FIZA-924531 format. One record per atom (N, C-alpha, C): atom name; x, y, z; residue number from 0. Coordinates in steps of 0.001 Angstrom, whole numbers, padded with zeros to 6 digits. Layout:
BEGIN
   atom      east     north        up   seq
     CA         X         Y         Z   NUM
...
***
This chain:
BEGIN
   atom      east     north        up   seq
      N   -073885   -083891   -094171     0
     CA   -074342   -084503   -094305     0
      C   -073954   -086083   -094453     0
      N   -074769   -087067   -094291     1
     CA   -074073   -088074   -094773     1
      C   -074475   -088433   -096235     1
      N   -073574   -089305   -097294     2
     CA   -074194   -089742   -098001     2
      C   -075551   -090586   -098120     2
      N   -076481   -091056   -099036     3
     CA   -077723   -092395   -098980     3
      C   -077374   -093294   -098728     3
      N   -076315   -094120   -099239     4
     CA   -075545   -094963   -098611     4
      C   -074825   -094590   -097427     4
      N   -074896   -093938   -096951     5
     CA   -073958   -094490   -095154     5
      C   -074556   -093986   -094183     5
      N   -076076   -093296   -094589     6
     CA   -076914   -092915   -093646     6
      C   -078357   -094007   -093185     6
      N   -078822   -093717   -092168     7
     CA   -079916   -095223   -091460     7
      C   -080712   -092777   -091377     7
      N   -081673   -093926   -091352     8
     CA   -082663   -092558   -090916     8
      C   -082845   -092847   -089040     8
      N   -082780   -091594   -088735     9
     CA   -082881   -092112   -087227     9
      C   -084736   -093072   -086679     9
      N   -084347   -093677   -085729    10
     CA   -085412   -094102   -085193    10
      C   -086177   -093258   -084557    10
      N   -087074   -093088   -085522    11
     CA   -088280   -092144   -085227    11
      C   -089316   -092578   -083840    11
      N   -089385   -093509   -083376    12
     CA   -089636   -094128   -082338    12
      C   -088683   -093767   -080740    12
      N   -087147   -092964   -080900    13
     CA   -086721   -093187   -080053    13
      C   -086541   -091174   -079218    13
      N   -087745   -090607   -080436    14
     CA   -087153   -089468   -079980    14
      C   -088672   -088603   -079220    14
      N   -088615   -088212   -078729    15
     CA   -089594   -087045   -078098    15
      C   -089959   -085290   -078192    15
      N   -090480   -084932   -078881    16
     CA   -090662   -083379   -078408    16
      C   -091606   -082834   -077830    16
      N   -091295   -081484   -077544    17
     CA   -092413   -080535   -077059    17
      C   -092444   -079545   -076614    17
      N   -092511   -078485   -075869    18
     CA   -092112   -077017   -075162    18
      C   -092521   -076640   -074028    18
      N   -091323   -076509   -073514    19
     CA   -091464   -075973   -072248    19
      C   -092364   -075034   -072203    19
      N   -092249   -074504   -070686    20
     CA   -092842   -073839   -070462    20
      C   -092871   -071926   -070600    20
      N   -091589   -071877   -070917    21
     CA   -091559   -070282   -071965    21
      C   -091323   -070504   -073064    21
      N   -091467   -071863   -073384    22
     CA   -092066   -071573   -075499    22
      C   -091187   -072289   -075909    22
      N   -089883   -072622   -075454    23
     CA   -088694   -072921   -076209    23
      C   -088808   -074705   -076483    23
      N   -088267   -075397   -077750    24
     CA   -088109   -076299   -078236    24
      C   -087525   -077528   -077330    24
      N   -088106   -078561   -076694    25
     CA   -087263   -079293   -075979    25
      C   -087189   -080896   -076688    25
      N   -086021   -081589   -076666    26
     CA   -086034   -082601   -077483    26
      C   -085501   -083455   -076015    26
      N   -086627   -084713   -076347    27
     CA   -086053   -086353   -075510    27
      C   -085275   -087156   -076259    27
      N   -084167   -087449   -076146    28
     CA   -084127   -088237   -077305    28
      C   -084104   -090009   -076437    28
      N   -083485   -090833   -077320    29
     CA   -084015   -092509   -076420    29
      C   -083261   -093082   -075032    29
      N   -082489   -092282   -074904    30
     CA   -081296   -092490   -073910    30
      C   -082363   -091558   -072268    30
      N   -083260   -090344   -072870    31
     CA   -083501   -089507   -071796    31
      C   -082964   -088043   -071618    31
      N   -081906   -088223   -072384    32
     CA   -081276   -086663   -072295    32
      C   -082481   -085294   -072979    32
      N   -082833   -084214   -072018    33
     CA   -083264   -083400   -072447    33
      C   -082540   -082644   -073411    33
      N   -083166   -081927   -074371    34
     CA   -081715   -080723   -074862    34
      C   -083366   -079462   -075528    34
      N   -083299   -078676   -074630    35
     CA   -084072   -077508   -074347    35
      C   -083410   -076039   -075399    35
      N   -084332   -076125   -076240    36
     CA   -084125   -074955   -076768    36
      C   -083527   -075336   -078285    36
      N   -084133   -076982   -079179    37
     CA   -083265   -077010   -080051    37
      C   -084050   -076284   -081437    37
      N   -084080   -076539   -082912    38
     CA   -084669   -076406   -083763    38
      C   -083963   -076981   -084891    38
      N   -084727   -077567   -085265    39
     CA   -085145   -078115   -086558    39
      C   -084938   -077151   -087669    39
      N   -084418   -077505   -088649    40
     CA   -083590   -077301   -089832    40
      C   -083506   -077877   -091207    40
      N   -084212   -078112   -092416    41
     CA   -084075   -078584   -093407    41
      C   -082534   -078547   -094019    41
      N   -082143   -079685   -094142    42
     CA   -080679   -079620   -094695    42
      C   -081120   -078749   -096372    42
      N   -081540   -079436   -097424    43
     CA   -081818   -078580   -097894    43
      C   -083245   -078312   -098916    43
      N   -083394   -077175   -098461    44
     CA   -085014   -076573   -097925    44
      C   -085519   -076415   -099452    44
      N   -084239   -076622   -100743    45
     CA   -084965   -075579   -102168    45
      C   -085155   -077131   -102741    45
      N   -083911   -078377   -103019    46
     CA   -083732   -078586   -104031    46
      C   -084577   -080223   -103229    46
      N   -084202   -080550   -101516    47
     CA   -085253   -081552   -101461    47
      C   -086081   -081170   -099784    47
      N   -086924   -080257   -100364    48
     CA   -087403   -079761   -099092    48
      C   -088043   -080872   -097787    48
      N   -088478   -082129   -098360    49
     CA   -089275   -082951   -097389    49
      C   -088339   -084429   -097080    49
      N   -086873   -084148   -097128    50
     CA   -086055   -085087   -097052    50
      C   -085149   -084307   -096409    50
      N   -084415   -085248   -095193    51
     CA   -083454   -084528   -094456    51
      C   -083449   -083073   -093074    51
      N   -083628   -083666   -092563    52
     CA   -084439   -082074   -091339    52
      C   -083740   -082520   -090102    52
      N   -082795   -081495   -090057    53
     CA   -081561   -082289   -088901    53
      C   -082784   -081462   -087781    53
      N   -082007   -081492   -086671    54
     CA   -082702   -081459   -084842    54
      C   -081578   -080847   -084255    54
      N   -081120   -079411   -084141    55
     CA   -080051   -079152   -083743    55
      C   -080259   -078322   -082136    55
      N   -078971   -078563   -081301    56
     CA   -079077   -077606   -080082    56
      C   -079074   -076576   -080359    56
      N   -079374   -075859   -079331    57
     CA   -079284   -074270   -078606    57
      C   -078021   -073794   -079619    57
      N   -077087   -074623   -080098    58
     CA   -075468   -073959   -080081    58
      C   -075181   -074130   -081374    58
      N   -076257   -074847   -082544    59
     CA   -076975   -075079   -083853    59
      C   -075672   -076916   -084225    59
      N   -075271   -077331   -082898    60
     CA   -075001   -078656   -082873    60
      C   -076184   -079898   -083486    60
      N   -075622   -080173   -084207    61
     CA   -076545   -081538   -084720    61
      C   -076821   -082591   -083504    61
      N   -078669   -082986   -083483    62
     CA   -078426   -083718   -082457    62
      C   -079171   -085197   -082604    62
      N   -079953   -084914   -083385    63
     CA   -080524   -085620   -084459    63
      C   -080821   -085596   -086089    63
      N   -080813   -086140   -087004    64
     CA   -080747   -086259   -088500    64
      C   -082012   -086939   -089119    64
      N   -083025   -086369   -089367    65
     CA   -084207   -087426   -089834    65
      C   -083865   -087274   -091857    65
      N   -084075   -088742   -091924    66
     CA   -083760   -088833   -093301    66
      C   -085275   -087774   -094122    66
      N   -086488   -088334   -093205    67
     CA   -087888   -088381   -093928    67
      C   -088777   -087772   -092589    67
      N   -090094   -086985   -093035    68
     CA   -091289   -086764   -092009    68
      C   -092056   -087691   -091196    68
      N   -092235   -088691   -092656    69
     CA   -092857   -089618   -093321    69
      C   -092340   -090383   -091464    69
      N   -093314   -091126   -091794    70
     CA   -093526   -092106   -090500    70
      C   -093672   -091450   -089266    70
      N   -093203   -090604   -088788    71
     CA   -093192   -089657   -087470    71
      C   -094651   -090199   -086867    71
      N   -094829   -089557   -085370    72
     CA   -095592   -089642   -085125    72
      C   -097015   -088068   -085364    72
      N   -097816   -087953   -085462    73
     CA   -098471   -087003   -086558    73
      C   -098258   -085554   -084935    73
      N   -098541   -085613   -083990    74
     CA   -098139   -084460   -083042    74
      C   -096187   -084044   -083580    74
      N   -095726   -084899   -083402    75
     CA   -094462   -084523   -083191    75
      C   -093980   -084094   -084637    75
      N   -094795   -084371   -086185    76
     CA   -094464   -084015   -087594    76
      C   -095061   -082602   -087342    76
      N   -096320   -082387   -086474    77
     CA   -096825   -081093   -086822    77
      C   -096257   -079950   -086144    77
      N   -095517   -080518   -084642    78
     CA   -094375   -079395   -084496    78
      C   -093217   -079570   -085123    78
      N   -092751   -080746   -085679    79
     CA   -091702   -080021   -087011    79
      C   -092081   -079360   -087794    79
      N   -093537   -079446   -088593    80
     CA   -093509   -078709   -089637    80
      C   -093749   -076771   -089308    80
      N   -094179   -076663   -088384    81
     CA   -094657   -075633   -087546    81
      C   -093254   -074736   -086829    81
      N   -091760   -075856   -086454    82
     CA   -091577   -074819   -086304    82
      C   -090505   -074787   -087522    82
      N   -090033   -075468   -088640    83
     CA   -089575   -074683   -090071    83
      C   -090357   -073539   -090756    83
      N   -091684   -073445   -090224    84
     CA   -092740   -072689   -091310    84
      C   -091700   -071186   -090646    84
      N   -091792   -071306   -089162    85
     CA   -090946   -070099   -088957    85
      C   -089852   -069900   -088853    85
      N   -088974   -070984   -089325    86
     CA   -087663   -070790   -089662    86
      C   -087705   -070054   -091158    86
      N   -088222   -070433   -091791    87
     CA   -088064   -070202   -093603    87
      C   -089327   -068589   -093434    87
      N   -089347   -068537   -092906    88
     CA   -090291   -067196   -093023    88
      C   -089708   -066450   -092051    88
      N   -089011   -065264   -093489    89
     CA   -087963   -063907   -092820    89
      C   -087852   -063089   -093587    89
      N   -088398   -062077   -092983    90
     CA   -089143   -061373   -093219    90
      C   -087407   -059766   -093001    90
      N   -087319   -059113   -094252    91
     CA   -086190   -058089   -094503    91
      C   -086788   -057139   -093893    91
      N   -085983   -056683   -092920    92
     CA   -086442   -055114   -092164    92
      C   -085649   -054438   -093232    92
      N   -086493   -053324   -093587    93
     CA   -086090   -051954   -094514    93
      C   -085601   -050093   -094012    93
      N   -087240   -050557   -092833    94
     CA   -086849   -049577   -092313    94
      C   -087121   -049829   -090172    94
      N   -086695   -048612   -089526    95
     CA   -086936   -049083   -087940    95
      C   -088272   -047710   -088170    95
      N   -089083   -047522   -087885    96
     CA   -089788   -046152   -088105    96
      C   -089650   -045496   -086019    96
      N   -089607   -046377   -085066    97
     CA   -089855   -046512   -083658    97
      C   -089786   -047211   -083025    97
      N   -088443   -046680   -081418    98
     CA   -088451   -048385   -080816    98
      C   -089423   -047424   -079471    98
      N   -089464   -048508   -078687    99
     CA   -090469   -047576   -077157    99
      C   -089476   -047261   -076270    99
      N   -088205   -048101   -076276   100
     CA   -087242   -047774   -074929   100
      C   -085557   -048319   -075295   100
      N   -085010   -048095   -074824   101
     CA   -083255   -048426   -074767   101
      C   -083676   -049650   -073771   101
      N   -085051   -050034   -073114   102
     CA   -084158   -051370   -071866   102
      C   -085348   -052054   -072914   102
      N   -085126   -053625   -072229   103
     CA   -085815   -054737   -073206   103
      C   -087547   -055060   -071614   103
      N   -087912   -055317   -072135   104
     CA   -088294   -055948   -073428   104
      C   -088609   -054614   -073916   104
      N   -089432   -054191   -075636   105
     CA   -089312   -053235   -076340   105
      C   -089514   -053276   -077787   105
      N   -090362   -052676   -078012   106
     CA   -091567   -052854   -079007   106
      C   -090706   -051706   -080279   106
      N   -090218   -052523   -081464   107
     CA   -090367   -051867   -082404   107
      C   -091331   -052063   -083486   107
      N   -091487   -050985   -084237   108
     CA   -092341   -050460   -085786   108
      C   -091561   -050231   -086515   108
      N   -091589   -051537   -087194   109
     CA   -090484   -051566   -088746   109
      C   -091400   -051231   -090040   109
      N   -090709   -051160   -090965   110
     CA   -091034   -051483   -092117   110
      C   -090243   -052723   -093099   110
      N   -090817   -053705   -093098   111
     CA   -090476   -055120   -093966   111
      C   -090748   -055178   -095032   111
      N   -090096   -056064   -095964   112
     CA   -090608   -056147   -097480   112
      C   -091403   -057014   -097513   112
      N   -092450   -056973   -096283   113
     CA   -093785   -057812   -096244   113
      C   -095023   -057110   -096104   113
      N   -094474   -055328   -095802   114
     CA   -095375   -054424   -095058   114
      C   -094480   -054020   -093765   114
      N   -095269   -053112   -093302   115
     CA   -095129   -052679   -091992   115
      C   -095547   -053204   -090673   115
      N   -095178   -053449   -089533   116
     CA   -094748   -054387   -088719   116
      C   -094348   -054118   -087127   116
      N   -095216   -054589   -086584   117
     CA   -094532   -053860   -084572   117
      C   -094299   -055620   -084049   117
      N   -092848   -055553   -083222   118
     CA   -092336   -056404   -082912   118
      C   -091791   -056133   -081505   118
      N   -091706   -056992   -081215   119
     CA   -091736   -057337   -078842   119
      C   -089858   -057703   -079572   119
      N   -089249   -057149   -079025   120
     CA   -087962   -058127   -078768   120
      C   -087608   -058414   -076631   120
      N   -087262   -059385   -076723   121
     CA   -087727   -060061   -074961   121
      C   -086054   -059511   -074261   121
      N   -085076   -059754   -075107   122
     CA   -083499   -059375   -074664   122
      C   -082725   -059144   -075737   122
      N   -081440   -058723   -075286   123
     CA   -080342   -058816   -075853   123
      C   -079826   -059564   -077160   123
      N   -079973   -061117   -076266   124
     CA   -079980   -062516   -076744   124
      C   -080769   -062430   -078444   124
      N   -081757   -061587   -078000   125
     CA   -082663   -061431   -079469   125
      C   -082198   -060974   -080820   125
      N   -081267   -060312   -080635   126
     CA   -080401   -059428   -081777   126
      C   -079413   -060254   -081606   126
      N   -078897   -060787   -083353   127
     CA   -077979   -061682   -083340   127
      C   -077163   -060870   -084908   127
      N   -075624   -061022   -084216   128
     CA   -075012   -060368   -085815   128
      C   -074412   -061941   -086405   128
      N   -075223   -061606   -087677   129
     CA   -074397   -062915   -088877   129
      C   -073119   -062510   -089308   129
      N   -072523   -061041   -089201   130
     CA   -071362   -060578   -089884   130
      C   -071465   -058918   -089440   130
      N   -070548   -059045   -090287   131
     CA   -070424   -057222   -089555   131
      C   -071478   -056588   -089541   131
      N   -072482   -056943   -090733   132
     CA   -073139   -056073   -091123   132
      C   -074993   -056478   -091341   132
      N   -074417   -057728   -091044   133
     CA   -076012   -058743   -091595   133
      C   -076281   -058842   -089897   133
      N   -078233   -058842   -089714   134
     CA   -078365   -058639   -088141   134
      C   -079433   -059825   -088185   134
      N   -079779   -060801   -087668   135
     CA   -080854   -061099   -087115   135
      C   -081210   -060752   -085968   135
      N   -083265   -061081   -086423   136
     CA   -083666   -060426   -084896   136
      C   -084719   -061379   -084337   136
      N   -084913   -062185   -083457   137
     CA   -085946   -062743   -083229   137
      C   -087149   -062439   -082594   137
      N   -088452   -062324   -082708   138
     CA   -089677   -060765   -081750   138
      C   -089534   -062828   -080937   138
      N   -090817   -061594   -079646   139
     CA   -090752   -062711   -078778   139
      C   -092445   -063646   -079174   139
      N   -093127   -063671   -080145   140
     CA   -093338   -064689   -081126   140
      C   -092433   -066077   -081936   140
      N   -091215   -065426   -081848   141
     CA   -090356   -066090   -082322   141
      C   -090481   -065850   -084545   141
      N   -090779   -065148   -084348   142
     CA   -090361   -064718   -085708   142
      C   -089048   -064551   -086174   142
      N   -088487   -064194   -087188   143
     CA   -087193   -064259   -087349   143
      C   -087577   -062767   -088265   143
      N   -086480   -061635   -087896   144
     CA   -086647   -060787   -089044   144
      C   -085064   -060346   -089451   144
      N   -084584   -060415   -090958   145
     CA   -083289   -059921   -090866   145
      C   -082782   -058776   -091562   145
      N   -081985   -057969   -090899   146
     CA   -081494   -056695   -091686   146
      C   -080420   -056744   -092366   146
      N   -080004   -057191   -093915   147
     CA   -079229   -057789   -094556   147
      C   -077433   -057071   -094511   147
      N   -077717   -056298   -094305   148
     CA   -076956   -054753   -094358   148
      C   -077320   -053517   -093623   148
      N   -076674   -053457   -092875   149
     CA   -077483   -052421   -090977   149
      C   -076315   -051249   -092033   149
      N   -075727   -051353   -092828   150
     CA   -075203   -049828   -093182   150
      C   -076147   -049226   -094761   150
      N   -076836   -050160   -094913   151
     CA   -077650   -049593   -096358   151
      C   -079102   -048891   -095288   151
      N   -079389   -049175   -094148   152
     CA   -080947   -048354   -094367   152
      C   -080794   -047409   -093702   152
      N   -081627   -046342   -093784   153
     CA   -081848   -044869   -093306   153
      C   -080623   -043976   -092731   153
      N   -080380   -042822   -092225   154
     CA   -079786   -042465   -091121   154
      C   -080707   -043087   -089808   154
      N   -081819   -042606   -090062   155
     CA   -082621   -042821   -088622   155
      C   -082763   -044011   -087577   155
      N   -083280   -045196   -088640   156
     CA   -083118   -046565   -089044   156
      C   -081851   -046731   -088234   156
      N   -081080   -046689   -089048   157
     CA   -079216   -046966   -088012   157
      C   -078866   -046385   -087229   157
      N   -079427   -045107   -087106   158
     CA   -079262   -044280   -085272   158
      C   -080124   -045478   -084084   158
      N   -081106   -045828   -084406   159
     CA   -081657   -046987   -083983   159
      C   -081537   -048133   -083322   159
      N   -080894   -048572   -084603   160
     CA   -080197   -050238   -084671   160
      C   -079432   -049930   -083408   160
      N   -078354   -048830   -083954   161
     CA   -077033   -048904   -083415   161
      C   -077157   -048976   -081679   161
      N   -078231   -048244   -081054   162
     CA   -078396   -048621   -079667   162
      C   -078182   -049943   -078867   162
      N   -078824   -051010   -079572   163
     CA   -078612   -052494   -079667   163
      C   -077807   -053157   -079755   163
      N   -077253   -052450   -080896   164
     CA   -075545   -053560   -081288   164
      C   -074194   -053632   -080337   164
***
C-alpha cells in the first residue's frame, strides 16, 4: 500500500460496479475494461476500517485502490459495503455432521462457532486450501467458512472433508 504522501485517491467517477448474471461482481474501469469476479478488500480492517479499500481481480491482484468510500455514488458504496461485510463474516467450521453427496453441488450440515447451519457448495473451486491444513469454503450464497486446521477436526468430520480435498 502506498504512503499517504505518495497516494492519490482513485478517480471515483472513473469506474463502475455491477453484478453479472451469475452473481459475480464486475468492475468496469475508466478504459472500459471489464474485470469479472472482483473482490473488495480492506487494507487495514482493524486500525482503519473506513480507509484504503482495494478492489482485486479474481487472482487477487489489485486493480483499484480507494482511499475512502466517501464521495462514491450511493449505489457503488452500497455494493462495496455489502461485499466487504460478506468477506468479513467468516464462521469457523468445528464439525461436519453430514454431506449430501460426493458430487457437486452438495449440501453440508455443519456446526460452526456461530451455530449449526447448512451450506451448499457448487463446485470444487469453492473449497480452497490456504496452507497445509487450513481451508476456506465459499458456499452458494457467497458466505465464506474457514477450517483453521483440518487435522483438529474429529474423525468423522475429517473423513467427510477428505472426500473433497
